N, C-alpha and C positions, 0 to 999 in steps of 0.2 A: 504494500500500500504506500503510495507516495505521500510526501509531506502535506500537500494541499488536501488530499483525501482524508488523511488522518486529522487534519485541522477541522474539516467540515463535519466529520462524524463524531468529533469530540472525544472519542475513545474512552468514555466513562469518567472523564474528569469531573470532580465535584462542582466546578464552575469553569467556564471557558475564559482564559485571560485575553486581554485586548479589547478593542472596541466591540461593544454589544449594543443591542437595541431591545426595547420592550415591545417591538413590533410597530410602534407608532412613528418611528423616524428611521432614516437610513444612516447607519453608522459608517465611519470611514473604513477603508480596508485595513486588515490586520497587517502589522509591520513584520519585518523579518525577525525582530526580537521576539515578538509574541509567538511566532511559529517555532522559534528555537526554544522558547520556554516550554511549549507543549512537548516537543521532542525530548527535552531533558527530563521533564517530569515523567514521561512514559518510560524512558530508559531507567530512571531511578525506581519507578514503581515495579518494573519487571524484576529488578534485582531484589527489592525488598519483599515482593510477593513470593518469590522462590524461597527466600530466607525464612519467611513466616509460614510457608506451605499453604498458601491460599492463591486463588487466581488473581490476576492483576486488577480486574474490575472491582472485585470485592475489596482489595486493598485501597484502591482509589476512592471508594465510597465510604471509607472509614475516616476517623479523625487523623490517622496517620497519613492518609491520602491528602487531606486538606493541608496538613503540616508540610508534606512534600511539595505541594504546589506553592505554598507561601514562601518556603525557604528558597525555591528556585526564583520566584519573583523578586525576592530580596537580593539574591545574588545578581540577577540580571540587571536590576536597577543600579547596582554599583559598578558593574564591569561590562555589561553587554552593550551591543550596538543599539542605537536608537534611544539612548537615555534622554529623558525629557527635561531633567533638571539642569539649571545653569550654575548651581553652587558647586564648589569643589568637593564637598562631602555629602553623603546621602542625607536626605531630609526626612524620609520615612522609612521604617523598617518593621519587619515582623519578628517577634520573639516566639519561637516555637521549639519544643523538645525535638530530639532526633526522631524522624518519622517512623523508624522501625519500632520505637518504644510506644506501642499502641496505648498502653495504660497511661503513660505520662501525657501523651497527646490528648487523650480523652479528658484527663484531669485539667489540662491547661486550656483546651479549646471548648470543653463542654460547659454546662451550666455552672455559673458562679453564684447562683441564687439571686440573679437580677430580676427586677420587674421590667419586662420588655414590652413596650407599647409600639406596635408597628402602625404608624399613622398614615400609611399609603398602600392600600391593598385593593384588589379587584377580583370580580368574577362576572360571569354572564348568565342569562336565563335563556337556554336554547329554544324553548317552546314559545317564547313571547312573539308578538307580531313583528318586531324589528327584524327577526330572522327571515321573514318573507318580504317585508315592505321597505327595508332600508339596505339596499345592496352595498352601498359604500361602507356602512358600519359592519356589515357581514364580512366584506372583504378585509377590513381592518382586523377583525377578531380572528378570522381564519388564518391570517398571517401570524397570529400569536399562539399557535397550537404546537404541542410537542411533536417532534419528528416521529416518535413512535406511537402516535395516537392511532388506535385501532377501533374506536367506537363507530357504530353504524352512522351516528350523527356526530361528526367531528367536534361540534360545539360542546358536546358532553364532556370533552376533555378539560374544559375550563368552566365547568358548572359549579353549582353549590357544593356538591359532595367533594369535588376535587379541591375546592377552596378550603373547606374545613380540614381536609387531610393535610394539604401542603402547609397551611399557615399554623394550624394548632397541633396536629398530631406529629408532623414531621419536622417541627422546629421548636425552639424554646420560647416562642412568642407567648406572652401572657394575655394581652389584650390587643385588638386591632381596630382600625377605622376603615370601613368599607366605602369605596367610592365608585364612580362610573366614568366611562370614557366620554369624549366630547359628543354632544348630540344637540338637536334642535328642540327637544321636548320628549314627552313620554313615547310618542309613536316610533321614534328611532333610537330610543335608549336601550343599550344592551343590558342594563340593570335598572329598570324603573324603580322609583323610590318604594313603591308598594312591595315589590319583590325583595328589595333590600331589607325592609321591615320583617318579612317572613324569614329571611336568613337570620336576622337578629333573634327572632323568636325561637328558631330551631336551635341556635347556639345557646340561648338562655335556658332551654329545656334540659340541656346537658349539664348545667351548672347547679350549684347548691348555695344556699345561704344568701340569695339575693344578689350576688355579684354577677357582673356581666362581662363576657369576653369580647363583645362586639359593639362598637359605636358606629354611627352612620353619618355620611355626608348627604346633603341634598344638593345635587348639581343643577345650577341655574343656567339658562340661556336667554338672558334678558334682551338681547339684540335680535332675536327671532320673533317677529310679530309684535302686536301691541303690548305695551308694558303693563297696563293695568291688570290683565289676567295673570301675568307672571307674578305680580305683587300679591294678588289674591291667592295664588298657588303657594307662595311662601307662607302666607298666614295659615293656610290649611295644613301644610306639612308641619309647621312649627307647633300648631295647636295639638297635633297628634302626640307630642311629647317624645318623638323619636329622633329629632334632629339635634345632633351634637355640634354641627357646623354647616355652614353653607360654603359652596365652592363654585368658582367660575373659571372658564377658559376665555380670557379676554381676547386672545388672538384668533378665536374661532367665531365664524359668523357667516351669514348668507352672502354669497358672491365673493367669499374669501376676505370679507372685511370684518375686523374685530371692533372692539370698543375700549374706551378708557374707563377705569374704575372711578376716576374723578370727573367724568363727564356728567354735568348736571341734569342731562336729559335721560341717561340710562344708568350709569354706574352709581352715582350718589344716591338716587332714590332706592336702589336695591340695598345698598349698605345701610341706609337710614331705616328701611323696613326691617332688616335683620336686627338692627339695634333696638327698634321699638318692640320687636317680638321677644326680646331677651335672649336671642341667639348671639352671643358676644364673640364667637370665634368665626372668622371669615377667612377662607382659603382661596388662593389663586395660583393657577399654573403660570409660572414665569420661567423664561429660559427654555432649554430643551425644545428647540423648534420642531414641532411635529409637521408632518406633511400637510400642505394646504393651509398653513398658519399665516396670518397677517403679522409679519415680523415687526411692523411699526407699533403694534400693540402687545408685544411679547416681553417688554422689559418691565422692571419692578418699580419705576419711578412713580407711576400713578398709585400703586398700592401703598407705597411708603408715604406719599402725599396724603392719602386718605387717612392713614393712621394718625396723622396730626389733627385731623378734623374730628376723629372719634377716639379720644384718648382712653375711654373706658372699654374699648373693644380690643380684641387681639387679632392680629393679621399674620397668617402663615404663608410664606413665600415657598410654594412647592418647587422642588428641585434646586432651591437656593439660587435661582436664576442661572444655574450652570448651563453652559453651552458646549456641546461636544466639539464644536469647530474652533474653540479657543483653548490654548494651552494654559493651564492654571499655574501661575507663578506668584511672586510677590505682588502686592497691590500696586498696580500701575496707574498712578494718579493722572498721567498724561494721556492715557488711552483706555478709560474705563467704560468702553461702549458696550461690552457684552460680558457674559459669564458672571462669576461671583463678584468681580470688580464692579459691575454695574449695580449690584445690590449695595455694596459698600459706598459707592458714590451717592446713591439715592439717600442712604442714611446720613451721609455727610451733608448733602444739599439741604436736607430737611431737619438737620440738627437733632437726629434721633440718637440718644445715648445707648450704650450697650445695655442689654437686659431690660429693654423697654417693652413696647407692645408689638414689636415686629419679630417674627420667628422664622427660622430657616429649616426646611425639610430636606432630608438626604435621599429621597426616593430616586432611584436610578443613578444619581450622582455618585454615591459610594460604590454601587455595583460596578460602574465603569472605572472609576479612578482607583479602585483597590489594586488594579493591575499596574498602576503607575505610582509607586510609593512617594516619589517627590511631589507629583501633582496632588496626590491625596493629602500629603502633609501641608502643602500650601492651602488647599481648599479648606481642610478642617481648621488649620491654624488661623486663617483669616476669619472664618465664621465664629470660632470660639472667642477670639480676641475682640472682634468688632461687633458682631450681632450679640455675642455674650454666651458664656458657657451655660447659662440657665435658659437659653433660647434656641438651642440647636436640637432638632427633633429627628428621631430614628424613623426611617421609612425605606421600604424595599421594592415597591412596585410588584409584589407578589400578587397573583400567581403566574404572571407572565414569565418570570425567570424560574419558576418552580418553587420548591421550598426555600424560604429565606435563610435556612440554617447555615449554609456556607458563608453567606454574607455576615451573619452574626459571629461566626467563628473567626473570620478574618478580622473583624473589628476588635474582638477581644485581644487578638495578638498584635495589633498595630500600635506603633509608637511614633511620635514626632521627636526626632533626634535632638539632643542638646545643641548641636550645631545650628539647627534651624531655629530653635528657641532663642538662642543668643543673637543670631543674625537678624531675625525678623520680629522678635518680641512675641512669638507664639507661646501659648501655655503648654505645659506638659500634658500629655494625654494619659492622665493617671487613672487608676481604677475608679476613683470617685467621679471623675469627669465622665468616664465611659458609662457609669451607672446613670448619670444624669441624662446623657444623650440617648441611651438605650430605652429609657422609660420614665425616669423620675421627672424630667422636664415636662413630658406630655401629661403625666399625672397632675402636675400643677396646673397646666393649661386647661385640662378638662375636669378639674376638681375631683380627682380620684384618690382615695386612700390606698397607696400602692401596697403597703404591708398588709392591710386588711383584705385587699382584693386577692393578693397571692395566697394568703392563708385560706380564704373562702374557696378558692379554685383548686387547692392542692389535691383534693380528693374527689373532684367532680368527674363526670363520665369521660371528658376529654383527657384528663390527666391519667385516668385508669387505662384508657385505650392507648395513650402514649407510652405508658410503662410496658404494656403488653407488646406494643409495636417494637419498642426497643429490644425487648427480650427476643422477639422473633427475628429481628435483623441480626442480632448477635449470633443466633443459631442458624442464620442464613435460610430461614424458612420463608422470608419475604424478600422481594427485590429491593434494592436501595431506594430511599425515598427522594433523592435529590435529582429531579428531572427538569430541565428547562422547558418552559411552555411557550416558546416564541421562536421565530426565525431571528437568531441573534447575531449572525455574521452578516457582513455587507452582501455577500453573494446570496445568502438565503433570503434576505429581504428583497433584493433586486429580482430574484427568481420569482418570489411571490407576486411582486408588482406586475411582472410580465405575464404571469399565468392568470392573474385576476382580471386583466384587461383594464386596470385602473389607469386613469389619466393623471394621477398624482405625479408631480415632478420632484425628484429627489433634491433636497436642499444641500 
């Protein structure tokens, strides 16, 4: 099998290094360095699997396999071709035990007793009208299916059951926030709000003691059609008691035209209605330019501006305004036009201090940058120091990438080096800071008692199934749980675009 073929088939890696996509955007091509990382991990896995008397795929799907991948990423960032950092010493690194020591790897990368709140998750409802009436949304979701999907209806591979398995059973996630993809309203929503409520009810049935594992977004599309019915819909949804936060895609709109959140005719009335309804958390997709997005409305300036108008509300910048087309480095005050720098500039322009009412979400951002330790160190360092270590939120974009467990394990092992701390004023990524990012910050945002929730959920049905699942995996009675649920390489996404007949133009 050639290098390109091995790259495309992923060869059982717990996650694929290099540029990846959640299916909603076209990633850049993999570099030679990323392909070399794959080859080196596979070679090391062959050796260690023989030493441990297991097959290679089983080893790769263990904590030792994750450690092997992270150690090679660490090495390649220091010495390999295509290094992205400009500093003379590494800025980010992974601290992992020897990969062949499975017990030590499981101890180091496994649960540390954290409260983990994944604020950025998805699933779809295959039987809803959108599956027949919204071909563009269907094409989008079909592009986010696992390569090994064998269901008669492929959409079942990203349905409610798959979601509960991947997020709660196959990872250490405690609580999650469920969202939807861009849409113009209930008719083409892959996850209408009513169905999300049913998912929440299902998950609640599995819990004990009144604790809930699942919170919900209500995704708004205020620039589609008259505004008054949209505002009435917000009232109806909020009155149901199920809305933890409202979310908008400001760069999504009819005719490819988005809107500004500080627009007095569209954005401000929507934020005002959320405020008046008592839904004080407002989220917006910023950065990460999806296909068919209006890039003129994809930056964070409007959202940060609105945060000054509503100081008693909380505003979450999804993806932290990260842009895959920009290399993350030190804050470039002379050219802060995109990426995380555009968020920092907006905070500076509007005099927003750290740990204020603007929050930064890591969905997809961490998943991509974990392959680039220097960039990851800059991204996390800038967010922690400028947005504030109490305002950075964990998110994974599951289930498009499969179980979020490998992302969690990588974050546990990651460090910002003393060299970068000294050079750029970044904080150390201590265990306490990681606990904040992984869940305690979100607990504050959504008024959750983290300790009480963890205790209440420790013996619920999900935890019991998770324990049983872990035992079965250890005895190899079940296949490994970490399966990507998207076309994540550039070639896979381009192939999907061609086969779907889509007119979307790659950005």
